[in-house]
C-alpha positions in Angstrom: 5.6 -59.4 23.2 5.4 -55.9 24.5 2.8 -53.7 23.1 3.7 -50.9 20.7 2.2 -48.3 23.0 4.4 -49.5 25.9 7.4 -47.6 24.5 6.1 -45.4 21.7 3.1 -43.2 21.6 0.8 -43.5 18.6 0.6 -39.7 18.3 4.3 -39.7 17.3 3.3 -41.6 14.1 0.3 -39.5 13.1 0.4 -36.9 10.3 -1.0 -33.6 11.6 -2.7 -32.9 8.3 -4.7 -36.2 7.8 -4.5 -37.3 11.4 -3.7 -40.9 10.4 -0.4 -42.9 10.5 2.2 -41.6 8.1 2.2 -42.9 4.5 5.4 -42.1 2.6 6.6 -39.7 5.3 8.8 -36.7 4.3 10.7 -34.3 6.6 10.7 -30.5 5.8 13.6 -28.1 6.8 11.9 -27.2 10.1 12.1 -30.8 11.3 8.4 -31.7 11.2 7.1 -34.8 9.3 4.1 -35.1 7.0 2.7 -37.6 4.5 4.1 -36.7 1.2 0.7 -36.5 -0.4 -0.7 -34.4 2.5 1.9 -31.7 2.5 1.9 -31.6 -1.3 -1.9 -30.9 -1.3 -1.5 -28.4 1.6 1.0 -26.3 -0.5 -0.7 -26.6 -3.8 -1.6 -23.3 -5.3 0.1 -21.2 -2.5 2.6 -18.5 -3.2 4.8 -19.5 -0.4 5.4 -22.9 1.4 4.6 -22.8 5.1 4.8 -25.5 7.9 1.3 -26.3 9.2 2.6 -26.7 12.7 5.2 -24.0 13.3 4.3 -21.7 10.4 7.9 -21.4 9.3 8.1 -20.3 5.7 10.2 -21.8 2.9 10.9 -21.0 -0.7 8.5 -22.0 -3.4 9.5 -25.3 -5.2 11.0 -27.1 -2.2 11.7 -30.7 -3.2 10.3 -33.4 -0.9 12.3 -36.5 -0.3 10.9 -39.6 1.6 12.6 -40.1 5.0 13.4 -43.8 4.5 14.7 -44.4 8.0 11.6 -42.9 9.6 9.4 -44.8 7.1 10.8 -48.1 8.3 10.1 -47.1 11.9 6.5 -46.3 10.9 6.1 -49.6 9.1 7.4 -51.5 12.1 5.0 -49.5 14.3 2.1 -50.5 12.0 3.1 -54.2 12.2 3.5 -54.1 15.9 0.2 -52.4 16.3 -1.5 -55.0 14.2 0.1 -57.8 16.2 -1.0 -56.2 19.4 -4.5 -55.6 18.1 -4.7 -59.3 17.1 -3.4 -60.4 20.5 -6.0 -58.3 22.2 -8.8 -59.5 19.9 -7.8 -63.2 20.3 -7.3 -62.9 24.1 -9.1 -65.8 25.8 -10.8 -65.7 29.2 -9.5 -68.7 31.1 -11.2 -70.9 33.7 -10.5 -69.6 37.3 -10.7 -73.3 38.7 -8.5 -75.3 36.4 -5.3 -76.5 37.9 -2.2 -76.8 35.9 -2.9 -75.9 32.3 -5.7 -73.4 32.1 -8.7 -74.2 29.8 -10.8 -71.5 28.0 -13.8 -70.4 30.0 -17.2 -70.8 28.5 -19.2 -68.7 31.0 -18.7 -66.0 33.7 -20.9 -66.0 36.8 -21.9 -62.5 37.8 -22.7 -63.8 41.4 -19.7 -65.9 42.0 -17.6 -63.4 40.1 -15.6 -66.1 38.5 -15.3 -67.7 34.9 -15.8 -71.4 34.4 -14.8 -73.9 31.6 -17.4 -76.5 30.6 -16.3 -79.0 33.2 -16.3 -76.6 36.1 -19.5 -75.0 35.0 -21.5 -78.2 35.5 -22.5 -77.4 39.2 -24.2 -74.2 38.0 -26.3 -76.3 35.6 -27.2 -79.0 38.1 -27.2 -77.6 41.7 -30.4 -75.7 42.5 -29.1 -72.6 44.2 -26.3 -72.3 41.7 -28.7 -72.6 38.8 -30.3 -69.3 39.9 -26.9 -67.4 39.4 -26.7 -65.1 36.4 -24.3 -66.4 33.7 -22.8 -64.3 30.8 -20.4 -64.8 28.0 -16.8 -64.8 29.3 -15.8 -61.4 30.6 -12.3 -60.0 30.5 -10.9 -57.9 33.3 -13.8 -58.9 35.6 -12.2 -57.0 38.6 -12.9 -53.7 36.8 -16.6 -54.5 36.7 -16.8 -55.3 40.5 -17.7 -52.6 43.1 -14.6 -52.2 45.3 -16.8 -51.4 48.3 -19.3 -54.2 48.2 -17.5 -56.7 46.0 -20.7 -56.9 43.8 -21.0 -56.6 40.1 -21.5 -53.0 38.8 -24.9 -53.4 37.1 -26.3 -49.8 37.6 -25.4 -46.3 36.3 -25.8 -43.2 38.4 -26.7 -40.3 36.1 -26.1 -37.8 38.9 -22.6 -38.8 39.6 -21.9 -40.2 36.1 -20.5 -43.4 37.6 -21.3 -47.2 37.6 -22.6 -48.5 40.9 -23.8 -51.9 42.4 -27.2 -52.4 44.0 -25.8 -52.0 47.5 -24.3 -48.6 47.0 -26.5 -46.5 49.4 -24.5 -43.4 48.6 -26.5 -43.1 45.5 -29.9 -43.8 46.9 -32.4 -41.1 45.7 -30.2 -40.5 42.6 -31.3 -41.1 39.1 -30.0 -44.7 38.5 -30.7 -47.0 35.6 -29.4 -50.4 34.5 -26.1 -50.5 32.5 -28.1 -52.1 29.6 -30.5 -49.1 29.5 -27.7 -46.5 29.7 -25.7 -48.3 27.1 -28.6 -48.3 24.6 -29.4 -44.7 25.3 -25.7 -43.7 24.9 -25.5 -45.6 21.7 -28.5 -43.6 20.3 -26.9 -40.4 21.4 -23.6 -41.5 19.8 -25.4 -41.9 16.5 -26.9 -38.5 16.9 -23.5 -37.1 17.6 -22.1 -38.7 14.5 -24.9 -37.2 12.4 -24.2 -33.7 14.0 -20.5 -34.0 13.3 -21.2 -35.0 9.7 -23.5 -32.1 9.3 -20.9 -29.7 10.8 -18.3 -31.2 8.4 -20.7 -30.6 5.5 -21.5 -27.0 6.6 -17.8 -26.2 6.8 -17.1 -27.8 3.5 -19.9 -25.8 2.0 -18.7 -22.6 3.6 -15.2 -23.3 2.4 -16.5 -23.7 -1.1 -18.5 -20.4 -0.8 -15.4 -18.6 0.3 -13.4 -20.0 -2.6 -16.2 -19.0 -5.0 -16.3 -15.5 -3.4 -12.5 -15.2 -4.0 -12.9 -16.3 -7.6 -15.7 -13.8 -8.1 -13.7 -11.0 -6.4 -10.7 -11.7 -8.7 -13.0 -11.3 -11.7 -14.4 -8.0 -10.2 -10.9 -6.9 -9.5 -9.7 -7.7 -13.1 -12.7 -5.7 -14.4 -12.2 -2.8 -12.1 -8.4 -2.6 -12.9 -9.3 -2.7 -16.6 -11.8 0.1 -16.2 -9.3 2.1 -14.1 -6.6 1.7 -16.7 -9.0 2.7 -19.5 -10.2 5.8 -17.7 -6.6 7.0 -16.9 -5.4 6.1 -20.3 -8.3 8.2 -21.8 -7.2 11.1 -19.5 -3.6 10.8 -20.6 -4.5 10.6 -24.3 -6.8 13.6 -23.8 -4.0 15.6 -22.1 -1.5 14.7 -24.9 -4.1 15.6 -27.6 -4.8 19.0 -26.0 -1.1 19.6 -25.4 -0.5 19.0 -29.1 -3.3 21.4 -30.0 -1.8 24.0 -27.6 1.7 23.6 -29.2 0.1 23.9 -32.6 -1.7 27.1 -31.7 1.5 28.6 -30.3 3.4 27.7 -33.5 0.6 29.1 -35.7 0.7 32.3 -33.7 4.4 32.5 -34.2 4.1 32.0 -37.9 1.4 34.6 -38.2 3.7 37.0 -36.3 6.6 36.2 -38.6 4.4 36.9 -41.7 3.2 40.2 -40.3 6.8 41.1 -39.6 7.9 40.2 -43.1 5.2 42.5 -44.6 6.2 45.4 -42.3 9.9 44.9 -43.0 9.2 45.1 -46.8 7.1 48.3 -46.4 9.9 49.8 -44.2 12.5 48.9 -46.8 10.5 50.5 -49.6 10.1 53.8 -47.7 13.7 53.7 -46.8 14.7 53.3 -50.4 12.6 56.3 -51.4 14.1 58.5 -48.7 17.6 57.4 -49.8 16.8 58.6 -53.3 16.0 62.0 -52.1 19.2 62.6 -50.2 21.2 63.7 -53.3 18.5 66.3 -54.1 18.9 67.7 -50.7 22.7 67.9 -51.1 22.4 69.8 -54.4 19.9 72.3 -52.9 22.1 73.0 -49.9 24.9 74.2 -52.3 22.6 76.6 -54.2 23.5 80.4 -53.7 20.7 81.7 -55.8 18.2 82.8 -53.1 15.1 82.9 -55.3 15.8 79.6 -56.9 16.6 77.9 -53.6 13.2 78.9 -52.2 11.4 77.7 -55.3 13.3 74.4 -55.2 12.6 73.9 -51.5 9.0 74.5 -51.9 8.8 72.2 -54.8 10.7 69.5 -52.8 8.5 69.9 -49.8 5.3 69.6 -51.8 6.6 66.3 -53.5 7.6 64.6 -50.3 6.8 60.8 -50.4 3.9 59.4 -48.3 5.4 57.8 -45.3 3.9 56.1 -42.3 4.3 57.0 -38.6 6.0 53.8 -37.3 6.3 54.9 -33.7 3.1 52.9 -32.7 3.8 49.8 -34.9 5.3 46.8 -33.0 5.3 43.1 -32.9 4.9 41.3 -29.5 8.0 39.1 -29.4 7.6 37.7 -25.9 5.1 34.9 -26.1 5.9 33.5 -22.6 5.0 36.8 -21.0 1.5 36.5 -22.3 1.2 33.0 -20.9 2.6 34.2 -17.6 0.0 36.9 -17.4 -2.7 34.5 -18.3 -1.5 32.1 -15.7 -1.6 34.8 -13.0 -5.2 35.7 -13.9 -6.1 32.0 -13.9 -4.2 31.1 -10.6 -7.0 31.6 -8.2 -9.6 29.8 -10.3 -7.2 26.9 -10.9 -6.5 26.6 -7.2 -10.2 26.4 -6.4 -11.0 24.0 -9.2 -8.0 21.8 -8.4 -9.0 21.6 -4.7 -12.6 20.6 -5.7 -11.4 18.0 -8.0 -8.9 16.6 -5.6 -11.6 16.4 -2.9 -14.0 14.7 -5.2 -11.4 12.2 -6.3 -10.3 11.4 -2.8 -13.9 11.0 -1.5 -14.6 8.7 -4.5 -11.6 6.5 -3.7 -12.3 6.6 0.1 -15.9 5.4 -0.6 -14.6 2.5 -2.6 -12.3 1.6 0.2 -15.0 1.9 2.9 -17.4 -0.2 0.9 -14.8 -2.9 0.5 -15.5 -5.9 2.9 -12.6 -6.6 5.2 -10.8 -3.3 4.5 -12.5 -0.5 6.4 -15.2 -2.7 7.8 -16.5 -2.2 11.4 -16.1 -5.2 13.6 -16.7 -6.1 17.2 -12.9 -5.9 18.0 -11.6 -3.1 15.8 -12.8 -0.1 13.8 -10.9 -1.1 10.7 -9.0 -4.1 9.3 -5.9 -2.1 8.3 -3.6 -5.0 7.5 -5.1 -5.5 4.0 -4.6 -1.8 3.0 -1.6 -0.6 1.0 0.6 1.7 3.0 -0.5 4.8 1.1 -4.3 4.1 1.7 -3.4 3.0 5.2 -1.9 6.4 6.0 -4.8 8.2 4.4 -7.2 6.1 6.6 -5.1 7.1 9.7 -5.6 10.7 8.9 -9.3 10.4 8.2 -10.1 8.3 11.3 -7.4 8.7 14.0 -5.5 12.1 13.5 -5.2 14.0 16.7 -4.1 17.7 17.4 -0.9 17.2 19.3 1.1 19.8 21.2 4.2 19.6 23.4 3.8 19.7 27.2 6.4 22.1 28.6 5.7 20.9 32.1 7.6 17.7 31.2 10.4 19.4 29.2 14.0 19.4 30.0 15.4 23.0 30.7 17.5 22.8 27.5 14.4 22.9 25.3 12.8 25.9 23.7 9.2 26.0 22.4 7.2 28.1 19.8 4.2 30.0 21.1 1.8 27.6 19.8 3.8 24.6 21.3 4.1 23.0 18.0 7.9 23.3 17.7 10.8 22.4 19.9 14.5 22.7 19.6 17.5 22.2 21.7 19.4 25.2 23.2 22.9 25.7 24.5 21.5 27.7 27.5 19.9 26.2 30.6 16.6 28.2 31.2 15.5 26.7 34.5 12.0 27.6 33.5 10.3 24.4 34.6 10.1 23.3 38.2 7.3 20.7 37.9 7.5 17.2 39.2 7.1 15.6 35.8 10.1 17.3 34.0 13.0 15.3 32.6 16.1 16.6 34.4 19.0 14.8 32.6 18.1 14.6 28.8 16.5 16.8 26.3 13.1 15.0 26.4 9.5 16.2 26.3 6.0 14.5 26.2 3.0 15.3 24.3 0.2 17.2 26.1 -2.4 14.5 25.5 -2.2 11.0 26.9 -4.2 7.9 25.9 -5.4 4.8 27.6 -7.6 3.3 24.9 -8.3 3.4 21.1 -6.1 4.4 18.2 -4.5 7.7 17.4 -2.1 9.1 14.8 0.1 12.2 14.5 2.9 13.4 12.2 6.4 15.1 13.0 8.3 17.2 10.6 12.1 16.7 10.9 13.4 17.5 7.5 16.2 19.8 8.6 17.3 17.6 11.6 20.2 15.2 11.8 19.0 13.5 14.9 15.8 12.9 16.9 13.9 10.4 19.1 10.2 9.7 18.5 7.7 7.3 20.1 5.5 6.7 23.2 6.1 6.0 26.9 4.1 5.0 29.9 2.7 7.7 32.2 4.9 6.5 35.0 8.0 7.5 33.0 7.1 11.2 33.4 9.9 13.0 35.3 11.9 9.8 35.8 15.6 10.9 36.1 17.1 7.7 34.6 15.7 4.9 32.5 16.7 2.6 29.8 14.8 3.3 26.6 13.3 -0.1 25.8 9.8 -1.8 26.0 10.7 -3.6 29.3 10.9 -0.1 31.0 7.7 1.1 29.2 9.4 3.0 26.3 8.8 2.3 22.6 10.9 4.8 20.4 13.0 5.0 17.3 16.1 7.1 17.2 18.1 8.9 14.4 21.7 10.0 14.9 24.2 11.7 12.6 21.7 11.8 9.8 22.6 8.3 8.8 22.0 5.9 11.8 18.4 4.9 12.5 17.5 2.4 15.2 14.5 0.9 16.9 15.2 0.8 20.7 13.7 -2.6 21.2 14.8 -4.8 24.1 17.6 -5.8 21.7 18.1 -2.6 19.5 17.3 -3.1 15.9 19.4 -1.3 13.2 16.9 -0.1 10.5 17.9 0.2 6.8 18.1 3.9 5.8 18.1 4.5 2.0 16.7 8.0 2.5 16.2 9.8 5.8 12.6 10.3 6.5 11.6 14.0 6.5 8.1 13.5 7.9 7.4 10.8 10.3 3.9 9.4 11.1 3.3 7.7 14.4 0.3 5.3 14.7 -0.7 3.7 18.1 -3.3 1.0 18.6 -3.7 0.7 22.4 -5.8 -2.4 22.5 -3.6 -4.3 19.9 -0.4 -3.2 21.7 0.9 -1.7 18.4 3.2 1.3 17.8 4.1 1.9 14.1 6.3 4.5 12.5 5.9 5.6 8.8 7.9 7.6 6.3 5.0 9.7 5.2 6.5 11.1 2.0 7.5 7.6 0.8 4.3 6.0 2.1 6.3 3.2 3.6 6.5 1.5 7.1 9.7 2.3 9.0 9.2 -0.1 12.0 6.4 -1.6 14.3 6.6 -2.5 18.0 4.0 -5.3 18.4 2.7 -7.0 21.4 3.3 -4.0 23.6 2.2 -4.2 27.2 1.1 -0.7 27.9 -0.6 -1.4 31.3 -1.3 2.3 31.9 -1.9 5.6 30.1 0.8 6.4 27.5 2.0 9.7 26.2 3.8 10.7 22.9 7.5 11.1 23.4 9.9 13.5 21.7 13.5 14.6 21.7 15.0 17.0 19.2 18.3 15.3 19.8 21.7 16.7 20.8 22.6 20.0 19.2 25.8 18.6 17.5 27.4 22.0 17.6 24.5 23.6 15.7 24.2 21.0 13.0 21.1 19.6 14.6 19.7 23.0 15.8 16.6 23.0 13.6 13.3 22.5 15.4 11.2 19.3 15.6 7.7 20.4 14.3 4.3 18.8 15.0 2.8 19.0 11.5 -0.9 18.7 10.7 -1.8 15.4 9.0 -2.5 16.4 5.5 -3.6 14.4 2.6 -0.6 13.1 0.6 1.2 10.2 -0.7 -0.9 8.0 -2.9 -3.5 10.7 -3.5 -0.8 13.2 -4.5 -0.2 11.4 -7.8 -3.9 11.7 -8.8 -4.1 15.3 -7.5 -1.1 16.2 -9.7 -2.8 14.6 -12.7 -6.1 16.4 -12.1 -4.3 19.7 -11.6 -2.4 19.1 -14.9 -5.7 18.4 -16.7 -7.4 21.6 -15.4 -4.3 23.6 -16.1 -4.0 22.4 -19.7 -7.7 23.0 -20.4 -7.5 26.5 -18.9 -4.5 27.3 -21.1 -6.2 26.1 -24.2 -9.2 28.2 -23.5 -7.0 31.2 -23.0 -5.2 30.8 -26.3 -8.3 30.0 -28.4 -10.2 32.9 -26.9 
């Protein structure tokens, strides 16, 4: 019977999880097979199913069905392997001198290099010279134990050449040679030591795995407590704001009611005086018709002396414009609020940044990278870029196409309709409206931001130094170009070796560009949305790289706005907290104004 290994490899029937022959094999969608129990344990407690071999991901809750056809093949392999093993174990060494039917050998002579049955072994037991030969238990594959050069048994081991030799092998004279028995015993001892070492390594790794699991559990507890405390703090702030807002509204309403009561008193007083004045009008009319001069004078003097007591109302008023008072108060408080808000924002940002920096595995310094950025949320990631890697970028007019116009500070560039022929340098782009950044990089990480809110098209990215001044090239990574492109305000693409159309819910108005030279990474971010637009990974830069810009075609003036290199300012995730703190300070200031 042919052995199982003669047509099938045992590796084909080993589960890559338990490294044993399959038990109840199941096939997953990627085509790989595993023991049902092994893959179930591997996926237990994980958010997403993933193949241990190819890392392909599947939906949670994937139903596993036993591959019955493959199971039968595995069972047949097991039976065949067992039969082969039995055949090997029961293999009998036969006598080399029996004619016809071979008889089982009882001894092997290491001098004659032959095996003998009981009958043919008799001369070795009776003949003097033969009695001195060395006899052993029957030996299989005796030819493998014989020196091919001297046709002698291999009974020594050369430790210099790590090979078995016979006593006549002069090539090994002077080498450290020992008997096979001694080497065998020593290697057996070393094997036991290796087994102990492997067991210790297994135990160490099991212990470390348990420690990591416990650390994760403790971290989850700390996280829950931190989240609870954070929610409590901000809930308290919100409640405080609402409380003070209610108090402020109440004060405004009370002031309004007081003004109404004052107005009511004044109106009543005016009506009383007006009534008295109305009563005196008929008296004046009668006096005006009197022709007796003496009587007229007497009546006039009497009327004048009895005039009612009236108030001078010219200086009496009610302030009816409450909002103007608030505006004046806000103008007076504006400078103080700006200073206090800036201080509060900075304290809050530094507090959060300190938490992030102290977090193991987030902004932790390592041998290979300054920060482990993958675990950071995008908002914090952008803030980390600004703090650690922001560079002051300007355009390099020596590389610019003649259609481009620049601001004096070289921070703005736009496309013109006029050819200026201002640049005659060897590194300029002749055919297209391209320009590079002034500063190039050949190591490390750097980050810069570009303002493009008024533009309908642009190109942004990085290129190899060898692309400077190149008249024609294909914008893709194979040619050393890693850029994204916006056209017609709606079409955004990553110009990879195969262009990738990017989803565009809202056009990015401020784009952040982050480059990690050692990691071969170029990432583009929508700064205002704190979201990743696209990343080129595995980039083979080979040489110094430069930031690449194009304000895009003019599009008959529709895309005439400049592309602006903007300073990396603190935004995004911190802006929400800054707004909250500003509101708190503003409300408190207003309350103080109104109460005082």
